[in-house]
Backbone as XML, in Angstrom:
<?xml version="1.0"?>
<chain id="A" units="angstrom">
  <residue number="1" name="MET">
    <atom name="N" x="4.274" y="7.637" z="-9.160"/>
    <atom name="CA" x="4.221" y="7.798" z="-7.525"/>
    <atom name="C" x="2.564" y="8.018" z="-7.182"/>
  </residue>
  <residue number="2" name="VAL">
    <atom name="N" x="1.904" y="8.540" z="-7.451"/>
    <atom name="CA" x="0.908" y="8.142" z="-7.090"/>
    <atom name="C" x="0.249" y="7.055" z="-6.911"/>
  </residue>
  <residue number="3" name="GLN">
    <atom name="N" x="0.260" y="6.529" z="-8.187"/>
    <atom name="CA" x="-0.101" y="5.232" z="-8.607"/>
    <atom name="C" x="0.298" y="4.305" z="-7.804"/>
  </residue>
  <residue number="4" name="ARG">
    <atom name="N" x="1.828" y="4.528" z="-7.377"/>
    <atom name="CA" x="2.319" y="3.688" z="-6.762"/>
    <atom name="C" x="1.700" y="3.263" z="-5.104"/>
  </residue>
  <residue number="5" name="LYS">
    <atom name="N" x="1.367" y="4.650" z="-4.600"/>
    <atom name="CA" x="1.055" y="4.861" z="-3.261"/>
    <atom name="C" x="-0.568" y="4.359" z="-3.469"/>
  </residue>
  <residue number="6" name="TRP">
    <atom name="N" x="-1.448" y="4.851" z="-4.646"/>
    <atom name="CA" x="-2.889" y="3.805" z="-4.643"/>
    <atom name="C" x="-2.611" y="2.500" z="-4.629"/>
  </residue>
  <residue number="7" name="ILE">
    <atom name="N" x="-1.613" y="1.516" z="-5.065"/>
    <atom name="CA" x="-1.516" y="0.064" z="-5.314"/>
    <atom name="C" x="-1.437" y="-0.181" z="-3.649"/>
  </residue>
  <residue number="8" name="ALA">
    <atom name="N" x="-0.399" y="0.840" z="-3.204"/>
    <atom name="CA" x="-0.057" y="0.302" z="-1.980"/>
    <atom name="C" x="-1.463" y="0.288" z="-0.976"/>
  </residue>
  <residue number="9" name="TYR">
    <atom name="N" x="-2.346" y="1.022" z="-0.962"/>
    <atom name="CA" x="-3.368" y="1.430" z="-0.300"/>
    <atom name="C" x="-4.458" y="0.287" z="-0.831"/>
  </residue>
  <residue number="10" name="ARG">
    <atom name="N" x="-4.506" y="0.255" z="-2.572"/>
    <atom name="CA" x="-5.259" y="-1.349" z="-2.584"/>
    <atom name="C" x="-4.943" y="-2.511" z="-2.254"/>
  </residue>
  <residue number="11" name="ASP">
    <atom name="N" x="-3.910" y="-2.314" z="-2.288"/>
    <atom name="CA" x="-3.512" y="-4.092" z="-1.249"/>
    <atom name="C" x="-3.717" y="-4.445" z="0.114"/>
  </residue>
  <residue number="12" name="ALA">
    <atom name="N" x="-3.365" y="-3.132" z="0.831"/>
    <atom name="CA" x="-3.921" y="-2.536" z="2.586"/>
    <atom name="C" x="-4.964" y="-2.808" z="2.538"/>
  </residue>
  <residue number="13" name="GLN">
    <atom name="N" x="-5.995" y="-1.897" z="1.509"/>
    <atom name="CA" x="-7.896" y="-2.224" z="1.845"/>
    <atom name="C" x="-8.049" y="-4.014" z="1.589"/>
  </residue>
  <residue number="14" name="CYS">
    <atom name="N" x="-7.544" y="-4.286" z="0.264"/>
    <atom name="CA" x="-8.003" y="-5.764" z="0.383"/>
    <atom name="C" x="-7.267" y="-6.888" z="1.392"/>
  </residue>
  <residue number="15" name="ALA">
    <atom name="N" x="-6.310" y="-6.194" z="2.121"/>
    <atom name="CA" x="-5.531" y="-7.809" z="2.934"/>
    <atom name="C" x="-6.403" y="-7.312" z="3.961"/>
  </residue>
  <residue number="16" name="PHE">
    <atom name="N" x="-7.119" y="-5.885" z="4.588"/>
    <atom name="CA" x="-8.090" y="-5.796" z="5.481"/>
    <atom name="C" x="-9.343" y="-6.295" z="5.461"/>
  </residue>
  <residue number="17" name="ALA">
    <atom name="N" x="-10.274" y="-6.367" z="3.841"/>
    <atom name="CA" x="-11.189" y="-6.635" z="3.773"/>
    <atom name="C" x="-11.365" y="-8.315" z="3.588"/>
  </residue>
  <residue number="18" name="SER">
    <atom name="N" x="-10.207" y="-8.857" z="3.606"/>
    <atom name="CA" x="-9.860" y="-10.108" z="3.059"/>
    <atom name="C" x="-9.481" y="-11.191" z="4.675"/>
  </residue>
  <residue number="19" name="ALA">
    <atom name="N" x="-9.344" y="-10.211" z="5.190"/>
    <atom name="CA" x="-8.969" y="-10.897" z="6.735"/>
    <atom name="C" x="-9.336" y="-12.124" z="7.215"/>
  </residue>
  <residue number="20" name="GLY">
    <atom name="N" x="-10.531" y="-11.944" z="7.468"/>
    <atom name="CA" x="-11.776" y="-12.954" z="7.773"/>
    <atom name="C" x="-11.796" y="-14.264" z="7.296"/>
  </residue>
  <residue number="21" name="THR">
    <atom name="N" x="-10.998" y="-14.308" z="6.021"/>
    <atom name="CA" x="-10.902" y="-15.526" z="5.331"/>
    <atom name="C" x="-9.581" y="-16.251" z="5.425"/>
  </residue>
  <residue number="22" name="GLN">
    <atom name="N" x="-8.170" y="-15.140" z="6.180"/>
    <atom name="CA" x="-7.290" y="-16.097" z="5.957"/>
    <atom name="C" x="-7.225" y="-17.052" z="6.260"/>
  </residue>
  <residue number="23" name="GLY">
    <atom name="N" x="-6.233" y="-18.031" z="5.865"/>
    <atom name="CA" x="-6.151" y="-19.248" z="6.172"/>
    <atom name="C" x="-7.374" y="-20.326" z="5.605"/>
  </residue>
  <residue number="24" name="GLY">
    <atom name="N" x="-8.185" y="-20.120" z="5.156"/>
    <atom name="CA" x="-9.123" y="-20.589" z="4.062"/>
    <atom name="C" x="-8.960" y="-20.602" z="3.140"/>
  </residue>
  <residue number="25" name="SER">
    <atom name="N" x="-9.478" y="-21.768" z="2.248"/>
    <atom name="CA" x="-9.075" y="-22.240" z="0.798"/>
    <atom name="C" x="-10.002" y="-21.019" z="0.119"/>
  </residue>
  <residue number="26" name="VAL">
    <atom name="N" x="-10.765" y="-20.394" z="0.362"/>
    <atom name="CA" x="-11.621" y="-19.457" z="0.022"/>
    <atom name="C" x="-10.862" y="-17.890" z="-0.083"/>
  </residue>
  <residue number="27" name="HIS">
    <atom name="N" x="-9.628" y="-17.842" z="0.888"/>
    <atom name="CA" x="-9.211" y="-16.401" z="0.798"/>
    <atom name="C" x="-7.961" y="-15.679" z="-0.562"/>
  </residue>
  <residue number="28" name="PRO">
    <atom name="N" x="-7.939" y="-16.411" z="-1.004"/>
    <atom name="CA" x="-7.097" y="-16.145" z="-2.366"/>
    <atom name="C" x="-8.485" y="-15.771" z="-3.398"/>
  </residue>
  <residue number="29" name="TYR">
    <atom name="N" x="-9.135" y="-16.764" z="-3.655"/>
    <atom name="CA" x="-10.376" y="-15.973" z="-4.395"/>
    <atom name="C" x="-10.874" y="-14.629" z="-3.828"/>
  </residue>
  <residue number="30" name="VAL">
    <atom name="N" x="-11.546" y="-14.185" z="-2.727"/>
    <atom name="CA" x="-11.565" y="-13.137" z="-1.972"/>
    <atom name="C" x="-10.834" y="-11.766" z="-1.893"/>
  </residue>
  <residue number="31" name="LEU">
    <atom name="N" x="-9.161" y="-12.366" z="-1.840"/>
    <atom name="CA" x="-8.754" y="-11.251" z="-2.054"/>
    <atom name="C" x="-8.336" y="-10.770" z="-3.559"/>
  </residue>
  <residue number="32" name="LEU">
    <atom name="N" x="-8.222" y="-11.654" z="-4.363"/>
    <atom name="CA" x="-8.481" y="-11.187" z="-5.917"/>
    <atom name="C" x="-9.493" y="-10.500" z="-5.983"/>
  </residue>
  <residue number="33" name="THR">
    <atom name="N" x="-10.650" y="-10.811" z="-6.008"/>
    <atom name="CA" x="-11.641" y="-10.422" z="-6.543"/>
    <atom name="C" x="-11.565" y="-8.991" z="-5.882"/>
  </residue>
  <residue number="34" name="CYS">
    <atom name="N" x="-11.376" y="-9.196" z="-4.789"/>
    <atom name="CA" x="-11.198" y="-7.747" z="-4.049"/>
    <atom name="C" x="-9.855" y="-6.601" z="-4.874"/>
  </residue>
  <residue number="35" name="LEU">
    <atom name="N" x="-9.091" y="-6.878" z="-5.217"/>
    <atom name="CA" x="-7.861" y="-6.659" z="-5.937"/>
    <atom name="C" x="-8.396" y="-6.187" z="-7.591"/>
  </residue>
  <residue number="36" name="ALA">
    <atom name="N" x="-9.006" y="-6.766" z="-7.848"/>
    <atom name="CA" x="-9.555" y="-7.143" z="-9.552"/>
    <atom name="C" x="-10.447" y="-5.602" z="-9.547"/>
  </residue>
  <residue number="37" name="GLU">
    <atom name="N" x="-11.551" y="-5.896" z="-8.336"/>
    <atom name="CA" x="-12.677" y="-4.846" z="-8.365"/>
    <atom name="C" x="-11.887" y="-3.395" z="-7.808"/>
  </residue>
  <residue number="38" name="LEU">
    <atom name="N" x="-10.870" y="-2.929" z="-7.111"/>
    <atom name="CA" x="-10.709" y="-1.534" z="-6.853"/>
    <atom name="C" x="-10.070" y="-1.332" z="-7.911"/>
  </residue>
  <residue number="39" name="THR">
    <atom name="N" x="-9.794" y="-2.064" z="-8.437"/>
    <atom name="CA" x="-8.376" y="-1.704" z="-9.973"/>
    <atom name="C" x="-9.600" y="-1.393" z="-10.978"/>
  </residue>
  <residue number="40" name="ARG">
    <atom name="N" x="-10.576" y="-2.247" z="-10.947"/>
    <atom name="CA" x="-11.878" y="-2.007" z="-12.609"/>
    <atom name="C" x="-12.418" y="-0.199" z="-12.197"/>
  </residue>
  <residue number="41" name="MET">
    <atom name="N" x="-12.519" y="-0.075" z="-10.838"/>
    <atom name="CA" x="-12.787" y="1.139" z="-10.244"/>
    <atom name="C" x="-12.161" y="2.022" z="-10.515"/>
  </residue>
  <residue number="42" name="GLN">
    <atom name="N" x="-10.494" y="2.380" z="-10.090"/>
    <atom name="CA" x="-9.414" y="2.834" z="-10.248"/>
    <atom name="C" x="-9.450" y="3.441" z="-11.766"/>
  </residue>
  <residue number="43" name="THR">
    <atom name="N" x="-9.582" y="2.268" z="-13.080"/>
    <atom name="CA" x="-9.222" y="2.520" z="-13.985"/>
    <atom name="C" x="-10.880" y="3.412" z="-14.672"/>
  </residue>
  <residue number="44" name="ARG">
    <atom name="N" x="-11.793" y="2.647" z="-14.134"/>
    <atom name="CA" x="-12.897" y="4.094" z="-14.655"/>
    <atom name="C" x="-12.842" y="5.443" z="-14.177"/>
  </residue>
  <residue number="45" name="MET">
    <atom name="N" x="-12.238" y="5.484" z="-13.144"/>
    <atom name="CA" x="-12.205" y="6.978" z="-12.572"/>
    <atom name="C" x="-11.187" y="7.384" z="-13.326"/>
  </residue>
  <residue number="46" name="LEU">
    <atom name="N" x="-9.960" y="6.813" z="-13.504"/>
    <atom name="CA" x="-8.954" y="7.658" z="-14.211"/>
    <atom name="C" x="-9.376" y="7.950" z="-16.037"/>
  </residue>
  <residue number="47" name="LYS">
    <atom name="N" x="-10.015" y="7.113" z="-16.162"/>
    <atom name="CA" x="-10.857" y="7.545" z="-17.606"/>
    <atom name="C" x="-11.712" y="8.352" z="-17.698"/>
  </residue>
  <residue number="48" name="ARG">
    <atom name="N" x="-12.345" y="8.837" z="-16.639"/>
    <atom name="CA" x="-13.537" y="9.747" z="-16.426"/>
    <atom name="C" x="-12.771" y="10.932" z="-16.562"/>
  </residue>
  <residue number="49" name="GLN">
    <atom name="N" x="-11.191" y="10.995" z="-15.680"/>
    <atom name="CA" x="-10.669" y="12.115" z="-15.697"/>
    <atom name="C" x="-9.945" y="12.409" z="-16.839"/>
  </residue>
  <residue number="50" name="LEU">
    <atom name="N" x="-9.531" y="11.856" z="-17.789"/>
    <atom name="CA" x="-8.715" y="11.910" z="-19.368"/>
    <atom name="C" x="-9.978" y="12.393" z="-20.160"/>
  </residue>
  <residue number="51" name="GLU">
    <atom name="N" x="-10.615" y="12.226" z="-19.850"/>
    <atom name="CA" x="-11.867" y="12.778" z="-20.955"/>
    <atom name="C" x="-12.828" y="13.683" z="-20.128"/>
  </residue>
  <residue number="52" name="CYS">
    <atom name="N" x="-12.557" y="14.355" z="-19.510"/>
    <atom name="CA" x="-12.920" y="15.559" z="-18.396"/>
    <atom name="C" x="-12.440" y="17.005" z="-19.277"/>
  </residue>
  <residue number="53" name="VAL">
    <atom name="N" x="-13.514" y="17.369" z="-19.822"/>
    <atom name="CA" x="-12.989" y="19.092" z="-20.276"/>
    <atom name="C" x="-12.469" y="20.036" z="-19.394"/>
  </residue>
  <residue number="54" name="GLU">
    <atom name="N" x="-11.560" y="20.769" z="-19.681"/>
    <atom name="CA" x="-10.748" y="21.567" z="-18.946"/>
    <atom name="C" x="-11.845" y="22.589" z="-18.416"/>
  </residue>
  <residue number="55" name="GLY">
    <atom name="N" x="-11.623" y="23.040" z="-17.004"/>
    <atom name="CA" x="-12.747" y="23.622" z="-16.636"/>
    <atom name="C" x="-13.930" y="23.052" z="-15.975"/>
  </residue>
  <residue number="56" name="ASP">
    <atom name="N" x="-13.998" y="21.842" z="-16.539"/>
    <atom name="CA" x="-15.181" y="21.051" z="-15.756"/>
    <atom name="C" x="-15.027" y="20.872" z="-14.441"/>
  </residue>
  <residue number="57" name="LEU">
    <atom name="N" x="-15.685" y="21.763" z="-13.883"/>
    <atom name="CA" x="-15.574" y="21.154" z="-12.467"/>
    <atom name="C" x="-15.715" y="19.554" z="-11.866"/>
  </residue>
  <residue number="58" name="SER">
    <atom name="N" x="-17.589" y="19.156" z="-12.417"/>
    <atom name="CA" x="-18.483" y="18.101" z="-12.067"/>
    <atom name="C" x="-17.628" y="16.749" z="-12.061"/>
  </residue>
  <residue number="59" name="CYS">
    <atom name="N" x="-16.663" y="16.929" z="-12.873"/>
    <atom name="CA" x="-15.806" y="15.630" z="-12.855"/>
    <atom name="C" x="-13.879" y="15.454" z="-12.252"/>
  </residue>
  <residue number="60" name="GLY">
    <atom name="N" x="-13.848" y="16.384" z="-11.097"/>
    <atom name="CA" x="-12.855" y="16.338" z="-10.638"/>
    <atom name="C" x="-12.710" y="15.204" z="-9.550"/>
  </residue>
  <residue number="61" name="GLY">
    <atom name="N" x="-11.968" y="14.396" z="-9.881"/>
    <atom name="CA" x="-11.400" y="13.119" z="-9.205"/>
    <atom name="C" x="-12.869" y="12.026" z="-8.705"/>
  </residue>
  <residue number="62" name="GLN">
    <atom name="N" x="-13.774" y="12.175" z="-9.269"/>
    <atom name="CA" x="-15.111" y="11.217" z="-9.142"/>
    <atom name="C" x="-15.234" y="10.039" z="-9.826"/>
  </residue>
</chain>
């Protein structure tokens, strides 16, 4: 459920970020680049959380 909400956030964020290119030939590139970058960032954050040792407060969702 959380991941579905994150995907909705990602899609909305990238739609907003690429709104200035709407209707132009570069729009798909800008939109897909944003989606890929936010997905990479989320993947890195989730991997860090998986590797976090229980009780280590330094890796709580960063």
